[in-house]
Every structure is written in structure tokens, then in C-alpha cells.
C-alpha positions as MATLAB code, in Angstrom:
seq = 'MTQRRRQRGRDITGIIVLDKAKGASSNACLQEVKRLFGAEKAGHTGALDPLATGVLPLCFGEATKISQFLLDSDKRYRTRVKFGVRTDTADSEGAVISERSVAGLTRERVLEELEQFRGDIEQTPPMYSALKHQGTPLYKLARAGQEVERQARPVTIYALELLSYAESDGEGTTAELEIFCSKGTYIRSIADDLGEALGCGAHVTELRRLQAGAFGESQCVSIERLRELKDAGGLEAIDQLLVPADEAVAELPKVVLPSVTADYVKQGQAVLVRHLPDSGLVRLYDEDEFIGIGIMLEDGRVAPRRLFVTGQ';
ca = [
     -34.105  -11.634   25.017;
     -31.835   -9.475   22.892;
     -30.116  -11.358   20.094;
     -26.433  -10.594   19.807;
     -25.459   -9.135   16.437;
     -23.739  -11.725   14.341;
     -20.169  -10.708   13.537;
     -19.669  -10.802    9.780;
     -15.935  -11.251    9.808;
     -12.671  -11.091   11.714;
     -11.835   -7.973   13.675;
      -8.359   -7.293   12.296;
      -6.484   -4.011   11.937;
      -3.708   -3.198    9.499;
      -2.906   -2.367    5.887;
      -2.236   -4.553    2.861;
      -0.310   -2.844    0.071;
      -1.906   -4.537   -2.910;
      -0.318   -4.743   -6.353;
      -3.504   -4.146   -8.312;
      -3.820   -6.131  -11.531;
      -4.768   -4.628  -14.883;
      -8.431   -4.845  -15.849;
      -9.892   -5.152  -12.357;
     -11.751   -2.394  -10.564;
     -10.332   -1.180   -7.265;
     -13.530   -2.130   -5.457;
     -13.485   -5.670   -6.895;
      -9.907   -6.044   -5.639;
     -10.919   -4.742   -2.218;
     -13.800   -7.192   -1.927;
     -11.627  -10.140   -2.990;
      -8.889   -9.322   -0.475;
     -11.471   -8.693    2.230;
     -12.858  -12.199    1.591;
      -9.386  -13.740    1.672;
      -8.740  -12.224    5.094;
     -12.270  -12.873    6.325;
     -12.249   -9.262    7.489;
     -15.301   -7.561    8.929;
     -14.326   -4.062    7.825;
     -12.142   -2.857    4.955;
     -11.719    0.088    2.608;
      -9.392    1.264   -0.138;
      -7.564    4.575   -0.226;
      -8.482    6.041   -3.594;
      -9.431    4.084   -6.685;
      -7.143    3.220   -9.565;
      -8.595    2.996  -13.080;
      -9.208   -0.582  -14.320;
      -6.403   -0.016  -16.851;
      -3.961    0.885  -14.071;
      -1.785   -1.429  -11.995;
       0.341   -0.995   -8.911;
       0.197    0.344   -5.375;
      -3.290    0.217   -3.850;
      -3.227    0.310   -0.031;
      -6.198   -1.473    1.548;
      -7.104   -0.668    5.148;
      -8.669   -3.136    7.574;
     -10.515   -2.527   10.826;
      -9.409    0.524   12.775;
      -6.901    1.369   10.025;
      -9.836    2.563    7.885;
      -9.880    5.625   10.158;
      -6.658    6.859    8.575;
      -7.532    5.985    4.977;
      -8.168    9.680    4.327;
      -4.515   10.425    5.033;
      -3.530    8.015    2.266;
      -6.203    9.411   -0.030;
      -4.733   12.890    0.518;
      -1.132   11.756    0.081;
       1.210   12.410   -2.841;
       1.451    9.754   -5.551;
       4.041    8.598   -8.085;
       3.164    7.042  -11.449;
       4.805    5.625  -14.550;
       2.748    5.874  -17.735;
       3.016    5.175  -21.441;
       1.386    7.706  -23.757;
       0.536    7.123  -27.419;
       0.472   10.138  -29.717;
      -1.759   10.702  -32.738;
      -4.944    9.230  -31.237;
      -7.355   10.908  -28.825;
     -10.040    8.928  -26.951;
     -13.096    9.960  -24.956;
     -11.634    8.483  -21.755;
      -8.056    9.668  -22.469;
      -6.900    6.054  -22.254;
      -6.923    2.976  -24.475;
     -10.209    1.721  -23.025;
     -12.170    4.579  -24.555;
     -13.620    5.217  -28.005;
     -11.397    6.998  -30.530;
     -12.635   10.548  -31.137;
      -9.820   11.788  -33.392;
      -6.741   10.579  -35.235;
      -4.118   13.079  -36.380;
      -0.713   12.989  -37.955;
       2.384   12.895  -35.769;
       4.578   14.227  -38.574;
       7.042   16.697  -37.151;
       6.689   15.374  -33.606;
      10.077   15.005  -31.935;
      11.496   14.204  -28.524;
      12.551   17.843  -28.232;
       8.989   19.085  -28.841;
       7.628   16.710  -26.220;
      10.230   17.895  -23.712;
       9.372   21.521  -24.490;
       5.627   21.047  -23.977;
       6.086   19.010  -20.797;
       7.502   22.075  -19.068;
       4.043   23.650  -18.743;
       2.852   20.672  -16.704;
       5.417   21.024  -13.924;
       4.813   22.819  -10.648;
       1.466   24.261   -9.559;
      -1.017   23.874  -12.402;
      -4.759   23.980  -13.035;
      -6.268   20.738  -14.295;
      -9.779   20.048  -15.550;
     -10.962   16.595  -14.365;
     -12.002   14.195  -17.144;
     -15.649   13.288  -17.680;
     -14.713    9.661  -17.102;
     -13.924   10.088  -13.407;
     -15.559    9.320  -10.074;
     -16.093   12.985   -9.229;
     -19.752   13.824   -8.767;
     -22.006   16.385  -10.429;
     -25.195   17.027   -8.435;
     -24.718   13.668   -6.724;
     -24.058   11.612   -9.870;
     -20.566   10.328  -10.755;
     -19.251   12.004  -13.890;
     -18.475    8.659  -15.541;
     -22.158    7.690  -15.359;
     -23.114   10.920  -17.118;
     -20.377   10.336  -19.698;
     -21.647    6.812  -20.416;
     -25.100    8.312  -20.970;
     -23.618   10.650  -23.556;
     -23.747   13.739  -21.351;
     -20.968   16.217  -20.789;
     -21.088   18.836  -18.045;
     -18.846   21.782  -17.319;
     -16.086   20.962  -14.849;
     -14.139   23.477  -12.840;
     -10.371   23.359  -13.193;
      -8.691   22.388   -9.923;
      -5.227   23.207   -8.597;
      -2.766   20.288   -8.431;
       0.993   20.144   -8.027;
       3.375   18.214  -10.245;
       6.551   17.909   -8.161;
       8.473   16.043  -10.869;
       7.748   15.000  -14.440;
      10.412   13.063  -16.309;
      10.467   11.795  -19.884;
      11.888    8.283  -19.509;
      11.752    7.315  -23.169;
      10.479    8.443  -26.567;
      10.014    6.140  -29.554;
       8.738    7.008  -33.024;
       8.076    3.421  -34.106;
       7.936    0.840  -31.334;
       5.161   -1.273  -32.840;
       2.588    0.847  -31.058;
       3.201    4.012  -33.025;
       4.838    7.082  -31.531;
       4.963    6.776  -27.758;
       6.561    8.265  -24.674;
       7.076    6.889  -21.201;
       6.717    9.363  -18.349;
       7.264    9.249  -14.590;
       5.142   11.684  -12.603;
       5.283   12.616   -8.919;
       2.174   14.593   -8.041;
      -0.258   15.786   -5.405;
      -3.610   14.198   -4.627;
      -6.352   14.637   -7.192;
      -4.028   14.627  -10.201;
      -5.370   12.808  -13.253;
      -2.587   11.270  -15.318;
      -5.034   10.729  -18.186;
      -5.691   14.470  -18.251;
      -1.964   15.190  -18.456;
      -1.701   12.842  -21.446;
      -4.752   14.361  -23.140;
      -3.635   17.946  -22.506;
      -0.120   17.135  -23.719;
      -1.517   15.680  -26.932;
      -3.606   18.797  -27.546;
      -0.643   21.056  -26.820;
       1.338   19.118  -29.434;
      -1.553   19.302  -31.903;
      -1.761   15.564  -32.514;
      -3.784   14.149  -29.635;
      -2.645   11.485  -27.166;
      -3.930    8.950  -24.694;
      -2.644    6.645  -21.938;
      -1.965    3.034  -22.921;
      -0.293    1.920  -19.685;
      -0.421    3.296  -16.150;
       1.263    2.027  -13.002;
       1.198    3.610   -9.561;
       4.646    3.322   -8.054;
       3.958    5.022   -4.738;
       1.031    6.151   -2.593;
       2.121    8.176    0.396;
       4.466    6.103    2.543;
       3.950    2.919    0.519;
       5.838    1.799   -2.579;
       6.186   -1.061   -5.056;
       8.616   -3.005   -2.866;
       5.850   -3.572   -0.286;
       3.274   -4.770   -2.812;
       1.688   -8.197   -2.863;
      -0.636   -9.506   -5.561;
      -3.989  -11.200   -5.006;
      -2.531  -14.338   -6.583;
       0.292  -14.359   -4.023;
      -2.176  -13.866   -1.168;
      -4.169  -16.856   -2.400;
      -1.025  -19.003   -2.613;
       0.090  -18.063    0.899;
      -3.353  -18.666    2.374;
      -3.644  -22.042    0.654;
      -0.255  -23.032    2.084;
      -0.428  -21.524    5.561;
      -3.952  -20.313    6.262;
      -4.933  -16.949    7.691;
      -1.834  -16.831    9.861;
       0.362  -16.735    6.758;
      -1.355  -13.726    5.185;
      -1.870  -11.922    8.508;
       1.923  -11.615    8.671;
       1.748   -9.317    5.644;
      -0.442   -6.757    7.405;
       1.415   -3.466    7.784;
       0.859   -1.569   11.060;
      -1.532    1.337   10.576;
       0.897    3.952   11.886;
       3.242    3.344    8.941;
       0.703    5.187    6.788;
       1.323    8.386    8.769;
       5.000    7.861    9.561;
       5.809   11.404    8.386;
       3.833   12.883   11.300;
       5.722   13.696   14.517;
       5.506   10.940   17.133;
       4.117   11.781   20.583;
       4.434    9.106   23.266;
       2.017    9.556   26.162;
       2.230    8.000   29.616;
      -0.661    5.581   30.062;
      -2.413    7.833   32.595;
      -2.280   10.780   30.184;
      -3.309    8.565   27.254;
      -6.434    7.576   29.168;
      -7.538   11.229   29.221;
      -6.949   11.486   25.475;
      -9.001    8.326   24.882;
     -11.842   10.060   26.734;
     -11.661   12.934   24.259;
      -9.682   15.386   26.394;
      -6.779   17.565   25.313;
      -3.602   17.147   27.376;
      -0.357   18.951   27.955;
       2.877   16.976   27.715;
       6.502   17.883   27.188;
       8.370   18.178   23.902;
       5.360   18.666   21.658;
       5.527   20.178   18.149;
       4.242   23.740   17.812;
       1.395   22.904   15.434;
      -0.100   20.369   13.073;
      -1.039   16.720   13.309;
       0.853   14.118   15.354;
       0.911   10.346   15.889;
      -0.266    9.442   19.381;
       0.991    6.440   21.356;
      -0.019    4.985   24.692;
       3.498    3.944   25.685;
       4.332    1.763   22.626;
       0.773    1.262   21.312;
      -0.434    3.482   18.456;
      -3.793    4.978   19.423;
      -4.466    7.415   16.603;
      -3.974   10.946   15.315;
      -3.867   14.102   17.421;
      -3.748   17.797   16.594;
      -1.846   20.569   18.317;
      -3.915   23.377   19.834;
      -2.904   27.027   20.042;
      -2.479   26.768   23.829;
       0.170   24.043   23.443;
      -1.997   21.065   24.304;
      -2.602   18.080   22.046;
      -6.183   17.005   21.345;
      -7.458   13.726   19.864;
      -8.403   13.987   16.182;
      -8.940   10.380   15.037;
      -8.606    7.688   17.696;
      -8.451    3.929   17.387;
     -10.515    1.626   19.570;
      -7.829   -0.186   21.529;
      -7.581   -2.948   24.091;
      -9.997   -5.302   22.353;
];
């Protein structure tokens, strides 16, 4: 007699936009929220440093199939940078590797040097990052005292604004920046490179993600708030906070398929329907039910790219 596999959690689908707390790892936050929801399957959409706070979308169930779209999305950050001190991690959690004078540093000089970081730039990833070298995360090599050559990678800084500059705010000389950037941008590297360009060194002391793709601060909920709601109203109370998966790809054109046509798509077939975009990815719906992502073919048909399991 075949024993049925024991289900390890609830089969739920949706996204929680978590307000990540300072000091916690992204994976620890994911595991805690997964336990709160009793979810069988969950994943995050790109880690934030332990120092960082803010927008961390967590995907549950079938929504994990579109986590890559959030990982690849543009991000917006607010950060505080301290000048005169350089660390091995480029943030305040690292060991100090140099201290230099900030004499002669002015708001005008900072504004002047920031110009080189706008637009399409090349950025060398920091050693303390999750990128891998021959299968090993760089941060593990860095902790072992090793440094390997990293290739500079293209990133785009759509906007970089100096929000404030203070020469003596109790923390030393600091600046607050807001940065809107493409995927793969390291804010710590911007701070470190800016400090070197100014000749005094710099590192990040605060970092908050304000936006990740379609999701922003206004949609965030903290782990503490989730606990409070669950204690008061059970799973039903926190389930109401789940964001529909298609909101993560709301910028993609919407294609509504008749149910008969949708059935062909669910079987992996490309179909021809009216009023389709000329190219690119689209959101696919079976009438009013989101069923996944499709891609336009050269012959004008739409083919399934990443489908949800529906009708459970």
C-alpha cells in the first residue's frame, strides 16, 4: 500500500510585502513568516543585507514561480553614508581598514563626484556578497581572508539624489542618498567608490529599500504586526494581507483568454487570439483567473512561459 506523502504546510498562493527589520537575515525572515502562515512553499525575491531594512517581497505557493521577475526588477533605496572611514564590507558591520581626514570635504564636492555614478555604469561587486566564485559565495571566501578578482558588471542608476549633507551630526560627516537603480546594483559599492573618489573613504551606516518592482513601503507589514494579527484573528487575519501574484507583474500587458483557449495554453500549446502585443512577455488570464506568464512568438501567437497550477 502506497503511503500518501504528508503535506508539510498549507497550500497558499500570494505575496507578503515584508518590512524587513534591521539585523535579521532575509532567509531568517522568510522562515519566520513561512511558519506564521503555516505555508508549505515560500521563497524571497533577492536578499537584503542584515543591516538593511524595508521592502522584501516573500512569495508563497505558485507565486514563487514569478519570484524571478521581482529579483530582476528595479529597486529604490535610501541610505546614509559616513565619510572618513572605510570598512572591509563597505558598511558599519565590517572591520575598519582605513581612516582618513575629511578636511576640505564639502556638499559641492560630494555633488560633483556623484555625477559619475548616474546612468549606465560599471560596478565591481563587493567581496562580501552572495555572488559565487567557483561555486562558493564570495562572502565565505572573504570571511576566510581570501580575495578573488571580480569582473565589473553593467548596472543602471536611473536617479541618484543627495537628500542631505551634514559635517557634524554626532556621527561625523555624513550624507543621505536616495538611489533608483537596476537589478544587481550594490549600494555599498556606490558608497565605497564614492569615498575613494573623494579621497577620504566612506561606508554605509543605514540602508532601507523603499521599492522592489511593483511593491513599495506603503504595502509593507512587519513580522511583529503579523504576529499580532495572527494572535488576534488567526490565519484568516493574516491571509487577508496576501497580495495577488499578478500584482508583481502588473507592468506586463494583460491577455484575457476564453476558457477553451486557456485550456490549450495550460496544456503547453501556443494559441492565436485577437488584440495581442507584438512581442515580449504578457500576463495570461483564464477569464478573470490569473494563470501565469506568456511570451509572444514571431508568428503572432502567444505561448506559455511560466504557468500556475490552477483549479486546486
